[in-house]
DSSP file (Angstrom, degrees, kcal/mol; ACC not computed):
  #  RESIDUE AA STRUCTURE BP1 BP2  ACC     N-H-->O    O-->H-N    N-H-->O    O-->H-N    TCO  KAPPA ALPHA  PHI   PSI    X-CA   Y-CA   Z-CA
    1    1 A X     >        0   0    0      0, 0.0     4,-2.7     0, 0.0     5,-0.2   0.000 360.0 360.0 360.0 -39.0   56.7   88.3   91.0
    2    2 A X  H  >  +     0   0    0      1,-0.2     4,-1.8     2,-0.2     5,-0.1   0.878 360.0  52.6 -62.9 -34.8   59.1   90.8   89.4
    3    3 A X  H  > S+     0   0    0      2,-0.2     4,-2.9     1,-0.2    -1,-0.2   0.889 110.3  47.3 -68.9 -37.1   58.1   93.4   92.0
    4    4 A X  H  > S+     0   0    0      1,-0.2     4,-1.8     2,-0.2    -2,-0.2   0.859 114.3  48.6 -72.6 -34.5   59.0   90.9   94.9
    5    5 A X  H  X S+     0   0    0     -4,-2.7     4,-1.9     2,-0.2    -1,-0.2   0.847 110.4  48.9 -73.8 -31.2   62.2   90.0   93.2
    6    6 A X  H  X S+     0   0    0     -4,-1.8     4,-2.8    -5,-0.2    -2,-0.2   0.905 110.9  52.2 -71.8 -42.3   63.2   93.7   92.7
    7    7 A X  H  X S+     0   0    0     -4,-2.9     4,-2.3     1,-0.2     5,-0.2   0.925 111.2  46.7 -57.3 -42.8   62.4   94.3   96.4
    8    8 A X  H  X S+     0   0    0     -4,-1.8     4,-2.0     2,-0.2    -2,-0.2   0.892 112.6  49.9 -60.0 -44.7   64.7   91.4   97.4
    9    9 A X  H  X S+     0   0    0     -4,-1.9     4,-2.1     1,-0.2    -1,-0.2   0.925 111.8  46.9 -63.0 -46.3   67.3   92.6   95.2
   10   10 A X  H  X S+     0   0    0     -4,-2.8     4,-1.8     1,-0.2    -2,-0.2   0.866 110.8  51.3 -67.8 -36.9   67.1   96.2   96.6
   11   11 A X  H  X S+     0   0    0     -4,-2.3     4,-1.6     2,-0.2    -1,-0.2   0.863 111.5  50.9 -72.3 -31.8   67.1   95.0  100.3
   12   12 A X  H  X S+     0   0    0     -4,-2.0     4,-2.0    -5,-0.2    -2,-0.2   0.886 110.3  47.8 -73.4 -31.4   70.2   92.9   99.5
   13   13 A X  H  X S+     0   0    0     -4,-2.1     4,-2.1     2,-0.2    -2,-0.2   0.848 110.1  51.1 -61.4 -42.8   71.9   95.8   97.9
   14   14 A X  H  X S+     0   0    0     -4,-1.8     4,-1.5     2,-0.2    -2,-0.2   0.818 110.1  51.5 -69.1 -35.8   71.1   98.0  100.9
   15   15 A X  H  X S+     0   0    0     -4,-1.6     4,-2.4     2,-0.2    -2,-0.2   0.934 110.6  46.4 -73.3 -46.0   72.6   95.3  103.2
   16   16 A X  H  X S+     0   0    0     -4,-2.0     4,-1.8     1,-0.2    -2,-0.2   0.924 113.0  50.5 -64.1 -39.5   75.9   95.1  101.3
   17   17 A X  H  < S+     0   0    0     -4,-2.1    -1,-0.2     1,-0.2    -2,-0.2   0.804 112.0  47.5 -74.1 -24.5   76.1   98.9  101.2
   18   18 A X  H >< S+     0   0    0     -4,-1.5     3,-0.9    -5,-0.2    -1,-0.2   0.912 113.8  48.4 -73.3 -42.5   75.5   99.1  105.0
   19   19 A X  H 3< S+     0   0    0     -4,-2.4    -2,-0.2     1,-0.2    -1,-0.2   0.770 117.1  39.7 -74.2 -26.0   78.0   96.4  105.6
   20   20 A X  T 3< S+     0   0    0     -4,-1.8    -1,-0.2    -5,-0.2    -2,-0.2   0.264  83.6 138.4-106.2  12.7   80.7   98.0  103.4
   21   21 A X    <   -     0   0    0     -3,-0.9     3,-0.1    -4,-0.1    -3,-0.1  -0.291  68.6 -92.1 -61.4 144.8   80.0  101.6  104.5
   22   22 A X        -     0   0    0      1,-0.1    -1,-0.1     0, 0.0    -2,-0.0  -0.325  47.9-112.8 -61.4 134.3   83.1  103.6  105.0
   23   23 A X        -     0   0    0     10,-0.1    -1,-0.1    -3,-0.1     2,-0.1  -0.308  29.8-110.0 -69.8 152.7   84.1  103.4  108.7
   24   24 A X     >  -     0   0    0      1,-0.1     4,-2.7    -3,-0.1     3,-0.3  -0.333  30.0-105.2 -71.4 159.3   84.0  106.5  110.9
   25   25 A X  H  > S+     0   0    0      1,-0.2     4,-1.5     2,-0.2    -1,-0.1   0.906 124.7  52.4 -52.2 -41.1   87.2  108.3  112.2
   26   26 A X  H  4 S+     0   0    0      2,-0.2    -1,-0.2     1,-0.2    52,-0.1   0.851 111.5  45.8 -65.3 -35.7   86.5  106.7  115.6
   27   27 A X  H >4 S+     0   0    0     -3,-0.3     3,-1.2     1,-0.2     6,-0.5   0.920 108.9  55.9 -73.9 -40.0   86.3  103.1  114.0
   28   28 A X  H 3< S+     0   0    0     -4,-2.7     7,-0.3     1,-0.3    -2,-0.2   0.823  98.5  64.1 -54.4 -34.2   89.4  103.7  112.0
   29   29 A X  T 3< S+     0   0    0     -4,-1.5     2,-0.3    -5,-0.2    -1,-0.3  -0.003  90.5  86.9 -87.8  29.7   91.1  104.5  115.2
   30   30 A X  S <> S-     0   0    0     -3,-1.2     4,-0.8     1,-0.1     3,-0.2  -0.916  84.4-121.2-124.9 155.5   90.6  100.9  116.5
   31   31 A X  T  4 S+     0   0    0     -2,-0.3     3,-0.2     1,-0.2    -1,-0.1   0.847 110.7  53.5 -62.3 -37.4   92.7   97.8  115.9
   32   32 A X  T  4 S+     0   0    0      1,-0.2    -1,-0.2    -5,-0.1    -4,-0.1   0.845 118.7  30.2 -61.1 -38.6   89.8   96.0  114.3
   33   33 A X  T  4 S+     0   0    0     -6,-0.5    -1,-0.2    -3,-0.2    -2,-0.2   0.245  87.2 143.3-110.4   4.6   89.0   98.6  111.7
   34   34 A X     <  +     0   0    0     -4,-0.8     2,-0.3    -3,-0.2    -5,-0.1  -0.172  21.5 176.1 -51.4 132.1   92.5   99.9  111.3
   35   35 A X     >  -     0   0    0     -7,-0.3     4,-2.8     1,-0.1     3,-0.5  -0.868  20.5-151.9-142.5 106.1   93.4  101.0  107.7
   36   36 A X  H  > S+     0   0    0     -2,-0.3     4,-2.3     1,-0.3     5,-0.2   0.797  93.2  47.1 -53.7 -43.7   96.9  102.5  107.6
   37   37 A X  H  > S+     0   0    0      2,-0.2     4,-1.9     1,-0.2    -1,-0.3   0.912 113.0  49.2 -66.7 -42.5   96.3  104.7  104.5
   38   38 A X  H  > S+     0   0    0     -3,-0.5     4,-2.4     2,-0.2    -2,-0.2   0.878 112.4  47.9 -64.6 -39.4   92.9  106.0  105.8
   39   39 A X  H  X S+     0   0    0     -4,-2.8     4,-3.0     2,-0.2     5,-0.2   0.967 111.6  49.4 -69.9 -47.9   94.4  106.8  109.3
   40   40 A X  H  X S+     0   0    0     -4,-2.3     4,-2.9     1,-0.2    -1,-0.2   0.868 110.5  50.9 -57.9 -33.6   97.4  108.6  107.7
   41   41 A X  H  X S+     0   0    0     -4,-1.9     4,-3.0     2,-0.2    -1,-0.2   0.920 109.3  52.2 -65.9 -46.3   95.0  110.6  105.6
   42   42 A X  H  < S+     0   0    0     -4,-2.4     4,-0.4     2,-0.2    -2,-0.2   0.915 113.0  43.6 -58.1 -42.1   93.1  111.4  108.8
   43   43 A X  H >< S+     0   0    0     -4,-3.0     3,-1.4     1,-0.2     5,-0.3   0.967 113.2  50.9 -69.7 -50.5   96.2  112.7  110.5
   44   44 A X  H 3< S+     0   0    0     -4,-2.9    -2,-0.2     1,-0.3    -1,-0.2   0.895 110.9  48.6 -52.0 -46.9   97.5  114.6  107.4
   45   45 A X  T 3< S+     0   0    0     -4,-3.0    -1,-0.3    -5,-0.2    -2,-0.2   0.472  94.2 102.3 -79.7  -0.3   94.1  116.4  106.9
   46   46 A X  S <  S-     0   0    0     -3,-1.4    -3,-0.1    -4,-0.4     7,-0.0  -0.202  82.7-116.3 -74.6 173.0   93.9  117.4  110.6
   47   47 A X  S    S+     0   0    0     34,-0.1    -1,-0.1     2,-0.0    -3,-0.1   0.230  73.4 123.4 -94.9  18.0   94.6  120.7  112.0
   48   48 A X  S    S-     0   0    0     -5,-0.3     2,-0.1     1,-0.1    33,-0.0  -0.343  70.7 -98.9 -75.0 157.3   97.5  119.5  114.1
   49   49 A X     >  -     0   0    0      1,-0.1     4,-2.4    -2,-0.1     3,-0.4  -0.374  36.6-102.9 -77.8 163.4  100.9  121.1  113.6
   50   50 A X  H  > S+     0   0    0      1,-0.3     4,-3.0     2,-0.2     5,-0.3   0.837 119.0  55.4 -55.4 -43.7  103.5  119.3  111.3
   51   51 A X  H  > S+     0   0    0      1,-0.2     4,-2.5     2,-0.2    -1,-0.3   0.942 111.1  44.4 -58.1 -47.5  105.6  118.0  114.2
   52   52 A X  H  > S+     0   0    0     -3,-0.4     4,-2.7     1,-0.2     5,-0.3   0.905 113.4  50.0 -66.3 -40.5  102.6  116.2  115.7
   53   53 A X  H  X S+     0   0    0     -4,-2.4     4,-2.3     2,-0.2    -1,-0.2   0.932 111.7  49.2 -62.7 -42.9  101.4  114.9  112.3
   54   54 A X  H  X S+     0   0    0     -4,-3.0     4,-1.9    -5,-0.2    -2,-0.2   0.910 115.1  44.1 -60.1 -43.3  104.9  113.5  111.7
   55   55 A X  H  X S+     0   0    0     -4,-2.5     4,-2.3    -5,-0.3    -2,-0.2   0.919 114.7  46.3 -71.7 -39.6  105.1  111.8  115.1
   56   56 A X  H  X S+     0   0    0     -4,-2.7     4,-2.6    -5,-0.2     5,-0.2   0.905 114.9  49.1 -75.0 -37.1  101.7  110.3  115.1
   57   57 A X  H  X S+     0   0    0     -4,-2.3     4,-2.1    -5,-0.3    -1,-0.2   0.869 110.4  48.6 -67.9 -33.0  102.2  109.1  111.6
   58   58 A X  H  X S+     0   0    0     -4,-1.9     4,-3.2    -5,-0.2     5,-0.2   0.933 112.4  52.2 -62.9 -51.2  105.6  107.5  112.3
   59   59 A X  H  X S+     0   0    0     -4,-2.3     4,-1.3     1,-0.2    -2,-0.2   0.924 112.6  42.8 -54.6 -49.6  104.0  105.8  115.4
   60   60 A X  H  < S+     0   0    0     -4,-2.6     4,-0.5     1,-0.2    -1,-0.2   0.892 115.4  47.8 -65.6 -40.0  101.2  104.3  113.6
   61   61 A X  H >< S+     0   0    0     -4,-2.1     3,-0.9     1,-0.2    -2,-0.2   0.921 112.9  48.2 -61.0 -44.9  103.2  103.2  110.7
   62   62 A X  H 3< S+     0   0    0     -4,-3.2     3,-0.2     1,-0.2    -1,-0.2   0.720 116.4  42.6 -59.4 -26.8  105.8  101.7  113.0
   63   63 A X  T >< S+     0   0    0     -4,-1.3     3,-2.0    -5,-0.2     7,-0.4   0.354  81.0 108.8-102.2   2.4  103.3   99.8  115.1
   64   64 A X  T <  S+     0   0    0     -3,-0.9    -1,-0.1    -4,-0.5    -2,-0.1   0.745  82.8  43.1 -58.0 -23.6  101.0   98.6  112.3
   65   65 A X  T 3  S+     0   0    0     -3,-0.2     2,-0.5    -4,-0.2    -1,-0.3   0.423 104.5  70.2-100.3   0.0  102.0   95.0  112.6
   66   66 A X    X>  -     0   0    0     -3,-2.0     4,-3.0     1,-0.1     3,-0.7  -0.837  64.3-161.8-116.8  88.0  101.9   94.9  116.4
   67   67 A X  H 3> S+     0   0    0     -2,-0.5     4,-2.1     1,-0.3     5,-0.1   0.796  90.8  48.5 -48.3 -36.3   98.3   95.0  117.8
   68   68 A X  H 3> S+     0   0    0      2,-0.2     4,-1.1     1,-0.2    -1,-0.3   0.927 117.1  42.0 -71.5 -41.3   99.3   96.0  121.4
   69   69 A X  H <> S+     0   0    0     -3,-0.7     4,-2.4     1,-0.2    -2,-0.2   0.860 113.4  55.9 -70.8 -34.5  101.7   98.8  120.1
   70   70 A X  H  X S+     0   0    0     -4,-3.0     4,-3.2    -7,-0.4     5,-0.3   0.902 102.0  54.3 -57.5 -46.3   99.0   99.8  117.5
   71   71 A X  H  X S+     0   0    0     -4,-2.1     4,-1.7    -5,-0.3    -1,-0.2   0.836 108.9  47.8 -62.2 -35.4   96.4  100.3  120.0
   72   72 A X  H  X S+     0   0    0     -4,-1.1     4,-1.6     2,-0.2    -1,-0.2   0.929 113.5  48.6 -73.4 -43.2   98.7  102.7  122.0
   73   73 A X  H  X S+     0   0    0     -4,-2.4     4,-1.9     2,-0.2     3,-0.3   0.935 112.1  48.5 -66.7 -47.6   99.5  104.6  118.8
   74   74 A X  H  X S+     0   0    0     -4,-3.2     4,-3.5     1,-0.2     5,-0.2   0.883 108.3  53.3 -58.9 -38.1   95.9  104.8  117.8
   75   75 A X  H  X S+     0   0    0     -4,-1.7     4,-1.9    -5,-0.3    -1,-0.2   0.868 108.2  52.5 -59.6 -37.8   94.9  106.0  121.3
   76   76 A X  H  X S+     0   0    0     -4,-1.6     4,-2.5    -3,-0.3    -1,-0.2   0.878 110.3  46.3 -73.7 -38.4   97.5  108.8  120.9
   77   77 A X  H  X S+     0   0    0     -4,-1.9     4,-2.6     2,-0.2    -2,-0.2   0.921 112.9  51.6 -70.2 -39.4   96.0  109.9  117.5
   78   78 A X  H  X>S+     0   0    0     -4,-3.5     5,-2.7     2,-0.2     4,-0.5   0.879 112.3  43.7 -62.1 -32.9   92.5  109.8  119.0
   79   79 A X  H ><5S+     0   0    0     -4,-1.9     3,-0.8    -5,-0.2    -2,-0.2   0.931 113.4  52.1 -76.6 -43.0   93.4  111.9  121.9
   80   80 A X  H 3<5S+     0   0    0     -4,-2.5    -2,-0.2     1,-0.2    -1,-0.2   0.904 115.8  40.7 -57.3 -40.5   95.4  114.4  119.7
   81   81 A X  H 3<5S-     0   0    0     -4,-2.6    -1,-0.2    -5,-0.1    -2,-0.2   0.486 109.6-124.2 -81.5  -5.7   92.4  114.7  117.3
   82   82 A X  T <<5 +     0   0    0     -3,-0.8     2,-0.5    -4,-0.5    -3,-0.2   0.940  56.3 154.4  65.0  47.6   90.0  114.8  120.2
   83   83 A X      < -     0   0    0     -5,-2.7    -1,-0.2    -6,-0.1     2,-0.1  -0.943  41.7-129.0-111.4 121.4   88.0  111.8  118.8
   84   84 A X              0   0    0     -2,-0.5    -5,-0.0     1,-0.1    -3,-0.0  -0.457 360.0 360.0 -76.6 147.6   86.1  109.9  121.5
   85   85 A X              0   0    0     -2,-0.1    -1,-0.1   -10,-0.0    -6,-0.0   0.329 360.0 360.0-139.5 360.0   86.6  106.2  121.4
């Protein structure tokens, strides 16, 4: 009985881990999985020049509360970072 209970707990833990796994960059660049801090980190850590980083960061930040504008800004980030979406 202990082995069965342990197996059940392990499966549950694996399911939770899978459900809470960190989103990929492509997923972060969607309105549904958007996380402002993570997207800004993605932009900052990129090889883009400072002007592009500043422009993209400002666009994402300004549009964070408007899903239609946010989608446009995230599409711009995806294109600049060459991330398929």
